[in-house]
N, C-alpha and C positions, 0 to 999 in steps of 0.2 A: 219216842225215837230218839237215841243218844247220837250226838252230833259230835264230830271232830271239833277239838278247841280250837283248830286253824281257822275257822271263820268265824269265832265270835269277835265282835265289835266293842266290847264293854271298855268304856273309857273314852269312847271317841266324841270329839269335840264338833262333830258335823259329819255329813256324808262323804264318802270316798267312793268315789266311781272309778271302776279300770275300763278304761277307754280301748279303743282300737289298737292304738300304738303299744299302751302298755301291756295289753292281751298279748299281742305279737311278742313281747319281748319276754312275758312271762311263758310261753310256750317255745321259746326259741331252741332250746336244749332238745326238747321233742322233735322240732322240725329240721335241725342239723344233722340227726340220725339217718342214715340210707339203710340200715338194715333192719330187719324184722325185730319189733321191741314191744315191750309192756309198759303202758303209760297209767297214770292214777291221777285223776282230776278231782280235787276235793274241796267241796264248799260252791258247786255251781247251780244255776237256774238256768230255767230255759232261754231266758234272754240276755245270757251272759255272753259277754263279748270274749271271754276266755275260752269258753266251750265252743264258740262258732270257730275262734282259731285254731282251737286243739283238733276240731273235726277237720279243717282244713288240711292241717299239717300230716294229718295220717298217709301213710303208704300202703299198698295191700297185704303185705304181711303183718300189718299192726294191730293191737288191741289196746282199747282205752275203756279203763274203767271211771266211772264217774259216780261220786257221792253227792246227794243234794244239798244246797245250804241249808241253813236253820231258817224254817219258815217256808223251805220250798217242797214240794211233793215228789217223791219218787215216780208216782204214775204219771204226773205232767210230764216229768223229765223224759220219761219212757215214751210217752205220745209223742213228743216234740223230737225223738231221736229217729222214731219210726217214720215221721212225717219227711224226713231227711231223705228217703230212700231206703232201698234193700242194702245198697254198697256199704252206707253208714251203718245203718241197723245190724248189719253182719259183724261189724269191727267195735261197735260201742256197746257195752254193758252198764246198765244202771242199778246200782245196789242200794238197800235202804240204808245201810249204817256202813261205816268205815271198818267195822270189824269182819264185814264179809269181804274185803278187797285182799287181793294177792300182792307179794310184792313186784316192784317195777322198776325198770331202768331210769325212768323220768317220773318224779311225783311233783304236781303242781298246786299250788294253793290259791284258788280262783278269788278268793274273798282277801283283801288287804288286811294285815295284821293291824287293829287300831287299840288294843287294849292295854295292859299293863304289860311290864317287862316280864312279871313271873307267868302272866297268861301265854306270852309269846314263847317263852323258854319252855312251857308246858306243851304248846303246841308243836314246836318243833322236834321236841322229844318224842312226842306221839306218832309224828308224820316220819321221822327216821327210821323207826320200827318198820316200815314198808318198803325202804329203800334195799334193795339188790347189791351185789359189791360192785363198787364204783359208780352208784347210781347218784343222781342229781336231783336235789330239792329246789324249786324255785319259788320264792316267796316275794311278797312285796309290802312296802309300809310308806305312808306318806312322808315326805321329804323334811317338811317345816314343823313336824312335831318331834322335838329333840328329845323328849323323855318318853318313857314306857316302851312299848314294841319297838319302836324305831330305835331305840337305843340298844335294844337286847339283839336285834337281827343286824345292826351295825358291828357289835361284839361277835357274835356269830361268824359275819363276813370276815372279820381279821382272823378267827380261829380255822374257820372252814370252807371259805368263800374261793371259787374258782373264777368267779367273774360278778361285778356289780354294775348294773347299768341306771343309770339315771334318766327318768323318762319325765321331761319337763312339760312336753304337750300332752297331759293329763291333767285333770281337774278332781282334786289338786295334784300338783307334780307328786309322783312316787319315787322310791328307789326300790330296784329289784334286784335281789340277792340271790346266787346260784351257789348252793352250798353243796359240797361232797364230803361225806363221813368216813369214806374208805378210800384207798387208794385204787386209780384206775389205770390199766395197761395202755403203755405209751402206742401199741397196735392199735387200739380203738380209735386212734386219732386218724389214722388212715380211712377209717369208713366215715367220717364226718365232712359235712360240707362247713364252708365259713358260716360262722354264727351272724344271726341278726344282730346289729349293733345300732341302737337309737342315737348313739354319737355321732352316727353317719346319716346326715339329715338330708333326704332325697330331694332335689329341686327339678329333676327331670327323671326319666325312666333310666338314663344311661349316666346321669352325672348327679352327685351328691357333693355336699359339703360338709366337713368335721364340724363338731359343734364348738371347737375353739374360734372356728371359722365365723360363726354366729354371733359369738360372744364379744370378737374383736370387732366384728362389723358395728353391732350393737353399741359399743362404747364409743365408735368412731361418729357414730351419727348422735349420741348423747351429746359429746362434746360440742358436736356441731350445732345443736338444739340451744344448748347453754350459752354459746359464744352469741348466737342469734338475739337470744333474749336479753343478754348481758350489753351488747353493743349492736344495737336495730340497724344503726347507719353503716355500720362496717360490713366489709366483704369476707371479714377472715373467717366466718362459719364457714365458706366454701372448702377452705382447706380440708377440714376433718370430714365433711361432706364428700368431697371427692375421694378422699382415701378410702372410703369405706368399701367401695367395689373392689379395688386391686387387693386390700387387706383380705376381703372375703375368699378372693379368686386363689389367694395363694393356699388357703385351706381345702382347695378343692379335692375332691374325694370320688373320682369315674368309678363306674363298675367295672371289672375285668374279668376276660374269661381265663379261667386256670385250667391249664392242660392237664387232662385226665390221667396221662401216661404216669404210672408209679414210678418210673425210674428217672423221672424230671425233676432236677430243683430248680425254680423260679427265682427270679429276682426279689430282693427284698424292699426295693425302692427304685423309683424312675432315676435316671440320669446317664452318666458316662461313665464305662469301666475306666479306673486309673490303673489297675494293677491286678496281676494275678500271679500269685507266687506261692510256693512251697515253703513254710517255716516250721519253727517250733514254738509251743508257748506252754509252759507246765501248767499254767492256771487252768487249762481245759484237760489235763490227763497226758500220759507219755506219748509219743509218736509223732510224725509229721502231718502238719496241716495244710489244706489248700485252701488260701485266702484269696477272696474275688471281693475288692473294694471298689464301692460305685460313689461317685461325687454326684451331689444334688446341687444345683443351681438354684438361685432365688424362683426362677420359671418353672422349675419341676414340681412334680406332684410331691408334696411331703409326708404323705401318709406311710407308713412301713409294714409289710406284710410277711407272713410266715415263709419262707422258702421252701419248705418242707413240712409236713404232718409230723406232730411229736406231741410231748408232753413236756411242760415247763418245769425242770428240776431245779433250777438255780436263777439267780437274778442278782447281779450286784453292780454299782458303780465306781470307776475308777478316775479319782481326782486326776486335774491336768489344767491346760491352757485352753487359750481360745485361738489358736493359728489359723491362718486360710486352710479350710479342709482339702484343697488340691496341693497344699506344699507337703512334702516328706514330714516334718515337723508335728503334722496334725496326728501322727501316729501317738504323740503324748497329751493330745486333747481330753477334756472331760469325756468319757464315754459311758455308755450303759450297756451290760452284758446279758442277753437273754439266751441262757442255755437249754437246749432241747434234747431229750432222750427220743431217739428214732430206732425203726427196726434196722437201720443201717448205721447205728452208731451215734456218737455225740454229735450236734450240729449246735453252732453258737451264731448269733446275730449282734453285732455291735453298733450300735446308734452313737455316732460320733458328733460331738458338735464343732462348728467352724468359727470364722472370723465375726460371723454375724449373728449365728445359731447360738442360743443360750440355754434353750429350754428344751429337756428331752420328756416326752409323754410315752410311758408304757403301760398298757391295760390288761396284761396277763400276769397274773400272780403265779406264785409256784403253785403247781399242782393242775394247772389248768391245761386243757386239751387243744392245742390249734390244728385247724385243717390247713392243708397246702394253700397259700395264697391269701389266707385269713387275714384281715387288720388286726393289728395289736398295738399299735401306738403311732407317734409322730414325731418329728423334729421340726421345731419353728426355723424358718429361714435358713439359708445355705448350709450344708452339712455333708456328712459322709457316713454309709452304711456299707459294714463289712460283712460279708458271710465265711464263716470257717466249716469246712467240710475234711473228714478224715481223709486225709491224701490217697492213700490204698484203697479207696472204696469210690472216689469220684473221679470223673473224667471232665476238665473244663471245656465249654463249649463257646466261650467268649474270649476276647482280648482286649488290651489298652486300646482306647479309642471308640470303642463299640457303644453304642445307645442301647439301653435297655430299659423295659418296661415293667413295674413292680407288679407280681402276681401273676405276669403273663409270658414274658421271654424266659425261655430255658437258658439257664447260664451254665448248667453241668448236669451230667447224668451219673446216676449210679452203675456201676460196674461189678 
């Protein structure tokens, strides 16, 4: 039986397991699509966490085709699918070989790529033939193997990536690449739910913390441990130890209820509205823009969310200073601009640094589709986030001094 090269593990230096968190990341493009769709899962076994996650993500109108992994039996897979009940059996088809599969909107490689660069390239080329227009291929490779398949997937990610997710809670950690080889329409974004992102680490059902916060808290605790060992009689270690909690709290990332109203534009960040004004900015095109500026204090949530559903068509950083974000001169601070193509025209989100903020994180490359309210980046410490809307197409619903909640507060409405 001919197997897909996507599931080969030649050159592996040890077993690579795809756990529950990595599996959820691999199927995230399937899970976020709310319209009926066809999906293809390649290299699955009955006990595969990726198969379980894919089945869990299915909606009533979906179809999932499964190709067994090397060494796995199609008959055993069919028996496993049948045991899940009629609802699953009606939507999941197991084929003997990849050649029997049809094109799909989402293609997922269930097994990690652990072979050579040439093998990975061949596998990607083989799987890309089963992508429909605008479809996404999701693949994973071990994080700490810097040669071979991982290097090739990193290259593919630079060329065709719409999102790359780092999954540290896996054995070993893996990097998941979501690749798109043909353009997708911006209209598709309106039918998507916010993508599952492992960079948002759950603490409770309603509260997450960004992975930057986990790293920062870990550094603080590490410094505390070093200080304790270096000077056991000193209380100096208490300073970094006590700082770990507030540092982590700065990166908190709560779950938000995003309004379903298609005419609603939501806040891109938590904070206080500084200004609502009409202006011209030739960088984004001719015509007048409606700009809503929001100041984020150090106590606000600093995760940024897409104010509307759209496709990222441009991203650039403008150099500048680091003035207090509440002052007018902050207009000339360092800023990162994410330009979205939407059904209502161009929308721009500006992430501006402030007096304390010196680091902007943006995780949505050009070509990515963002659902309304989807996390796409953050700014470390006090800062400002501006949303630019076509002035003749939007009506503001907030004014200076109003408090807004990112991904939830409706700041404007399409007219």
